[in-house]
C-alpha positions as CSV (number, residue, x, y, z in Angstrom):
1,M,-38.8,63.7,7.2
2,D,-41.7,65.4,6.2
3,A,-45.3,65.1,5.2
4,R,-44.7,64.5,2.0
5,A,-42.2,61.7,2.4
6,I,-44.2,60.0,5.2
7,S,-47.4,60.2,2.9
8,L,-45.5,58.0,0.2
9,V,-43.9,55.6,1.9
10,R,-47.3,55.0,3.7
11,T,-49.1,55.1,0.5
12,T,-46.1,52.7,-1.2
13,F,-46.8,50.4,1.5
14,K,-50.2,50.4,1.6
15,A,-50.9,49.2,-2.0
16,V,-48.5,46.8,-1.7
17,A,-50.2,45.2,1.9
18,A,-53.5,45.2,-0.2
19,V,-52.0,42.8,-3.1
20,E,-53.0,39.2,-2.2
21,G,-50.3,37.8,-0.5
22,G,-48.3,40.7,-1.0
23,P,-47.0,41.2,2.4
24,G,-45.3,37.7,2.3
25,K,-44.1,38.3,-1.3
26,L,-42.5,41.2,-0.9
27,T,-40.7,39.6,2.8
28,R,-39.4,36.7,0.1
29,S,-38.4,38.7,-2.4
30,F,-36.2,41.0,-0.1
31,Y,-34.6,37.7,1.8
32,A,-34.1,36.0,-1.4
33,I,-32.1,39.6,-2.6
34,L,-30.4,40.1,0.3
35,F,-28.7,36.9,1.0
36,A,-28.0,36.4,-3.2
37,R,-25.7,39.8,-2.7
38,N,-24.6,38.7,0.8
39,P,-24.3,35.1,1.6
40,G,-22.8,35.3,4.5
41,V,-26.0,36.9,6.0
42,R,-27.7,33.7,6.0
43,D,-26.0,32.3,9.1
44,F,-27.8,35.0,10.9
45,F,-31.2,33.5,10.7
46,P,-32.7,29.9,11.3
47,A,-33.4,27.4,8.4
48,S,-36.9,28.1,8.5
49,M,-38.2,31.9,7.6
50,E,-42.1,31.6,7.9
51,V,-41.8,33.6,11.5
52,Q,-38.6,35.8,10.6
53,R,-40.8,37.0,7.0
54,D,-43.8,37.6,9.9
55,K,-41.8,39.7,11.7
56,L,-40.3,42.0,9.3
57,V,-43.7,42.8,7.9
58,T,-45.2,43.3,11.9
59,A,-41.8,45.5,12.6
60,I,-42.0,47.4,9.1
61,A,-45.5,48.5,9.8
62,Y,-45.6,49.3,13.1
63,A,-42.8,51.5,12.1
64,I,-44.7,53.0,9.2
65,D,-47.6,53.9,11.5
66,Q,-45.4,55.2,14.1
67,L,-43.4,58.0,11.3
68,E,-44.9,61.4,13.0
69,D,-44.3,60.4,16.3
70,L,-40.7,60.0,17.0
71,D,-40.7,59.9,20.8
72,R,-42.0,56.8,19.9
73,L,-40.2,55.2,17.1
74,L,-36.9,56.2,18.2
75,P,-37.1,54.5,21.7
76,F,-38.2,51.4,19.5
77,L,-36.2,51.3,17.0
78,G,-32.9,52.1,19.5
79,Q,-34.0,48.6,21.7
80,L,-34.0,46.9,18.3
81,G,-30.6,48.1,17.4
82,R,-29.2,47.3,20.7
83,D,-31.0,43.8,20.4
84,H,-29.5,43.3,17.0
85,R,-25.9,43.1,18.3
86,K,-27.1,39.2,19.3
87,Y,-26.8,38.5,15.8
88,G,-23.2,40.0,15.4
89,I,-24.4,42.8,12.9
90,V,-21.8,45.5,11.7
91,D,-22.3,48.7,10.0
92,A,-22.5,47.1,6.8
93,H,-25.2,44.9,7.4
94,Y,-27.7,48.0,7.8
95,A,-27.0,49.5,4.4
96,A,-27.3,45.7,2.9
97,V,-30.5,45.4,4.0
98,G,-31.9,48.8,3.5
99,D,-30.7,48.4,-0.5
100,A,-32.3,44.8,-0.3
101,L,-35.4,46.2,0.7
102,I,-35.7,48.7,-1.7
103,T,-34.6,46.5,-4.8
104,A,-37.7,44.5,-3.5
105,L,-40.4,47.3,-3.2
106,E,-39.2,48.9,-6.3
107,Q,-39.7,45.2,-8.0
108,F,-43.0,44.4,-6.1
109,A,-44.0,48.3,-7.0
110,G,-43.4,48.4,-10.3
111,N,-42.5,51.6,-12.2
112,E,-46.2,53.2,-12.1
113,I,-46.2,53.7,-8.6
114,W,-42.3,53.4,-7.9
115,T,-41.1,57.3,-9.2
116,E,-38.0,58.8,-8.2
117,E,-39.6,60.9,-5.4
118,V,-41.3,57.5,-3.6
119,D,-37.5,55.9,-3.8
120,S,-35.8,59.4,-2.3
121,A,-39.2,59.1,0.8
122,W,-38.2,55.7,1.2
123,R,-34.5,56.0,1.1
124,E,-34.8,58.2,3.8
125,V,-36.8,56.8,6.4
126,I,-34.3,53.7,5.8
127,A,-31.7,56.3,6.7
128,V,-33.3,57.3,9.8
129,M,-34.1,53.6,11.1
130,A,-31.2,52.2,10.2
131,G,-28.9,55.4,11.6
132,T,-31.4,55.3,15.4
133,M,-30.5,51.3,15.3
134,I,-26.4,51.5,15.1
135,E,-26.4,54.8,17.5
136,A,-28.0,52.9,20.1
137,A,-26.5,49.6,19.1
138,A,-22.7,51.6,19.3
139,A,-24.0,53.4,22.7
140,D,-24.8,50.3,25.0
141,D,-22.2,49.3,26.7
142,G,-23.6,45.8,28.3
143,P,-23.2,42.2,26.7
144,P,-24.6,41.4,23.2
145,V,-26.0,38.4,24.9
146,W,-26.7,36.9,28.2
147,Q,-26.5,32.9,29.2
148,G,-29.0,31.5,31.8
149,T,-29.3,28.2,33.2
150,V,-32.4,26.1,33.8
151,V,-33.1,25.7,37.2
152,E,-36.6,24.6,37.3
153,H,-39.4,23.7,34.9
154,L,-43.0,23.4,35.9
155,R,-45.7,22.2,33.9
156,V,-48.8,23.8,35.5
157,L,-51.0,23.0,32.4
158,D,-50.7,20.9,29.7
159,D,-50.1,24.1,27.8
160,V,-48.5,25.5,29.9
161,S,-44.4,25.8,31.6
162,I,-43.1,28.2,34.2
163,V,-39.4,28.3,33.8
164,R,-37.2,29.5,35.7
165,L,-33.6,30.3,35.0
166,K,-30.0,31.6,37.0
167,L,-28.4,33.9,34.7
168,D,-24.4,34.4,34.5
169,E,-24.7,37.9,35.2
170,P,-27.8,40.3,36.0
171,M,-29.9,41.4,33.6
172,D,-31.0,45.0,34.1
173,Y,-34.4,44.8,32.5
174,S,-38.0,46.9,33.5
175,A,-40.6,45.0,34.8
176,G,-43.0,44.9,31.7
177,Q,-40.7,44.0,29.2
178,Y,-40.0,41.3,27.3
179,V,-36.7,39.9,25.8
180,S,-35.9,37.3,23.1
181,V,-34.8,33.8,23.8
182,S,-32.6,31.3,22.2
183,I,-33.3,27.6,23.0
184,P,-30.2,24.4,22.1
185,S,-33.0,22.7,20.2
186,R,-34.0,25.1,18.5
187,P,-31.1,27.2,17.7
188,R,-31.0,30.6,15.8
189,M,-34.8,30.7,16.4
190,W,-35.0,33.8,18.9
191,R,-38.7,34.3,20.8
192,Y,-39.8,37.2,22.6
193,L,-40.9,35.9,26.1
194,S,-41.8,38.6,29.4
195,P,-40.1,37.9,32.3
196,S,-42.3,37.2,35.1
197,I,-40.5,38.6,38.0
198,P,-38.7,41.9,38.4
199,A,-34.8,42.2,37.9
200,N,-32.6,41.0,40.2
201,A,-29.2,41.1,42.0
202,A,-28.9,37.4,41.8
203,G,-29.7,37.3,38.1
204,E,-32.6,35.2,38.6
205,I,-35.5,35.1,36.0
206,E,-38.6,33.3,35.1
207,F,-40.7,33.0,32.2
208,H,-44.3,31.6,31.6
209,I,-44.8,29.9,27.9
210,R,-47.4,29.0,26.5
211,R,-47.6,25.8,23.6
212,V,-48.7,27.5,20.6
213,S,-50.1,25.2,17.7
214,G,-47.7,24.6,14.8
215,G,-45.1,26.8,16.5
216,W,-41.4,25.8,16.2
217,V,-40.0,26.9,19.8
218,S,-42.6,26.9,22.2
219,P,-43.8,23.1,22.0
220,A,-40.1,22.4,22.4
221,V,-39.8,24.2,25.5
222,I,-43.1,22.7,27.2
223,T,-41.9,19.0,26.3
224,N,-38.4,19.0,26.1
225,T,-37.3,21.6,28.4
226,A,-34.8,20.2,31.3
227,R,-32.6,21.1,34.5
228,G,-29.4,21.9,33.1
229,D,-30.5,23.3,29.5
230,R,-28.3,26.5,28.6
231,W,-30.9,29.8,27.1
232,T,-29.3,32.7,25.4
233,F,-31.2,36.1,25.7
234,G,-31.2,39.4,23.7
235,S,-31.4,42.9,25.3
236,P,-34.7,43.9,27.1
237,L,-37.3,45.6,24.7
238,G,-40.9,46.9,25.2
239,S,-42.5,50.1,26.6
240,M,-45.1,47.8,29.0
241,T,-43.4,49.4,31.7
242,R,-44.5,50.9,35.2
243,H,-43.5,54.1,33.8
244,T,-46.9,56.6,34.9
245,A,-48.1,60.3,35.6
246,R,-47.4,60.2,39.4
247,G,-50.6,59.6,41.4
248,R,-52.5,58.4,38.3
249,D,-54.5,55.0,38.7
250,R,-54.0,51.8,36.8
251,L,-56.0,49.4,34.4
252,L,-54.4,46.1,34.1
253,I,-55.7,43.6,31.8
254,A,-54.0,40.3,31.0
255,S,-55.1,37.1,29.3
256,G,-53.2,33.3,29.5
257,T,-49.4,34.1,29.5
258,G,-50.6,37.2,29.3
259,I,-49.9,38.1,33.2
260,A,-46.1,37.7,32.8
261,P,-45.4,41.4,32.4
262,L,-47.8,42.6,34.4
263,R,-47.0,39.9,37.3
264,A,-43.2,41.7,37.2
265,Q,-45.0,45.0,37.5
266,L,-46.9,44.0,40.5
267,M,-44.2,42.3,42.2
268,E,-42.2,45.4,41.6
269,M,-45.0,47.9,43.2
270,A,-45.4,46.0,45.9
271,S,-41.8,46.0,47.3
272,R,-43.0,50.6,46.8
273,T,-45.2,52.3,49.6
274,D,-46.4,55.4,47.3
275,N,-48.4,53.3,44.2
276,A,-51.5,54.6,43.3
277,R,-55.0,52.3,42.9
278,V,-54.3,49.0,40.4
279,H,-57.4,46.9,39.1
280,V,-56.6,44.2,37.2
281,F,-58.1,41.8,35.1
282,Y,-57.2,38.5,34.2
283,G,-58.9,36.0,31.8
284,G,-59.0,33.2,30.6
285,R,-61.6,30.4,28.7
286,Y,-61.9,28.1,31.7
287,P,-61.0,28.8,35.1
288,C,-58.0,26.4,35.1
289,D,-56.5,29.3,32.0
290,L,-56.0,31.2,35.9
291,Y,-53.1,28.9,36.8
292,D,-51.4,32.4,38.5
293,L,-54.7,34.0,40.4
294,S,-53.7,32.7,43.7
295,T,-50.7,34.2,43.3
296,L,-52.1,38.0,42.3
297,Q,-54.5,37.6,45.1
298,Q,-51.7,37.0,47.8
299,L,-50.4,40.1,47.0
300,A,-53.8,42.0,46.8
301,A,-54.4,40.5,50.2
302,I,-51.4,42.5,51.9
303,N,-51.8,45.2,49.6
304,P,-54.5,47.7,50.1
305,W,-53.8,49.3,46.4
306,L,-54.3,46.1,44.5
307,S,-57.4,44.7,43.4
308,V,-57.8,41.7,41.3
309,V,-60.4,40.0,39.0
310,G,-60.7,37.0,37.5
311,V,-62.4,36.4,34.4
312,V,-63.5,33.0,32.3
313,E,-65.3,32.4,29.6
314,D,-66.4,28.7,31.2
315,E,-67.1,28.3,34.5
316,T,-66.2,24.6,34.8
317,D,-62.9,23.7,33.6
318,P,-62.9,21.3,30.8
319,W,-63.3,17.3,30.7
320,W,-59.2,16.4,29.7
321,Y,-58.1,18.9,32.4
322,Q,-57.5,16.3,35.6
323,G,-55.4,19.0,38.0
324,Q,-56.8,21.2,40.4
325,P,-57.6,25.1,39.9
326,G,-55.3,27.8,41.1
327,G,-56.6,26.8,44.4
328,L,-57.8,30.6,45.9
329,P,-56.2,31.9,49.0
330,S,-58.1,32.7,51.8
331,G,-60.6,35.7,50.8
332,G,-60.3,35.5,47.7
333,S,-63.1,36.2,45.1
334,A,-64.1,33.4,42.4
335,P,-63.2,34.5,38.9
336,I,-66.8,36.1,36.9
337,V,-68.3,34.5,34.3
338,G,-67.9,36.6,30.5
339,Q,-66.0,37.8,28.0
340,L,-62.5,40.0,29.4
341,G,-63.3,43.0,27.3
342,K,-67.0,43.1,27.9
343,V,-66.6,42.3,31.9
344,V,-64.1,45.6,31.9
345,A,-66.1,47.8,30.0
346,E,-69.0,47.2,32.0
347,F,-66.8,47.2,35.9
348,G,-66.5,50.7,36.3
349,T,-65.1,53.9,34.6
350,W,-62.2,53.9,33.7
351,A,-61.1,57.3,31.8
352,D,-58.9,58.8,34.5
353,R,-56.4,55.5,34.0
354,D,-53.5,54.4,32.9
355,I,-54.3,51.1,31.1
356,Q,-51.8,48.2,29.9
357,I,-53.5,45.6,27.6
358,V,-51.3,41.9,27.3
359,G,-52.8,39.0,25.0
360,S,-53.4,38.4,21.8
361,P,-54.2,40.8,18.5
362,S,-57.4,39.9,18.6
363,M,-57.8,40.0,22.3
364,I,-56.1,43.4,22.4
365,N,-58.5,44.9,20.0
366,T,-61.8,43.6,21.6
367,T,-60.6,45.1,25.0
368,K,-59.4,48.3,23.1
369,F,-62.8,48.4,21.2
370,R,-65.2,47.9,23.9
371,L,-63.2,50.4,26.7
372,Q,-63.2,52.9,23.8
373,S,-67.1,52.9,23.5
374,A,-67.2,53.2,27.0
375,G,-65.6,56.3,26.8
376,V,-62.1,55.7,27.8
377,D,-59.5,57.6,25.3
378,V,-57.2,55.1,23.6
379,S,-54.2,57.4,23.6
380,N,-54.2,55.9,27.5
381,V,-53.9,52.7,26.4
382,R,-51.0,51.5,25.9
383,H,-49.4,47.7,24.4
384,D,-46.5,46.1,22.7
385,P,-46.5,45.7,19.0
386,W,-45.5,42.2,19.2
């Protein structure tokens, strides 16, 4: 892909995104064309397509942003290719998807924008994306899906659950990655969850799930999950892993259940003896939102390389919370009151750190802005695209 082709693809996609309702209209058109031409493909998707449409826009936007950084884009596409094996997709499906996307873009853009040169640029980009996914899927000799049985469901907050499962066979994921999950009451509605413990030979796995208002899957997990339920998992995804320059200190920032992938990394690091310094900032609105703070501070108490700071916006729990706060271990520090990104930026100099952030898009963007204003090079800041 040359610079001209990349520019044409970006310009076209930005023109679509700039129109009111553009991304939504594009994805609706794409899926209508795909299903009309390939009726059997509809069985791969859930009855409600709203979330699926959002995922498509996110994936396309991320890929387009990374077209000049193939060292980041190709591994991402490879992971998607391995994950898509869970659907039973074959090579012909990739061609069908590419053709439907080209048709939808052409219809939406119109003749003034969609020239032969633009068409050629998009076909080149789609060919690279599909080819990378196909090659990665073909090279993976692991199972297309894993099955696991729920062995414990803990309701730690009214809207947060910890679910522990035993996999039928171990999954080899890196601490910090996430996996797609399907639960029995919501078939074909795949959601991404981050394991909160490292992979192990026993096939034990744990997830922290927060109920999303208006969501399809998370409310069902919180309300209905019972011991003995069977869950299905896709291949591991994500680049939020421990890999970093040797000896370089780290700054880890999370809010709410975003602590899960960082917790897994810390537990993995605690089994080693060669760790650089790690500072963790764990934020929430209320003290009760820091439901796992005691675990982190217990880790810090026996690992001198680790420091943990809790941050809350309100120093007291809401009136409707009837439980007990996480319960700090002996010597643990009370949370700092303030906005997470502001507290982190003002806490010290982080310019020499490898930084990871996990949370909502607004939290990630606000924290990145605060850190950049404090002199941090954002190229040292990592977060997953979804």
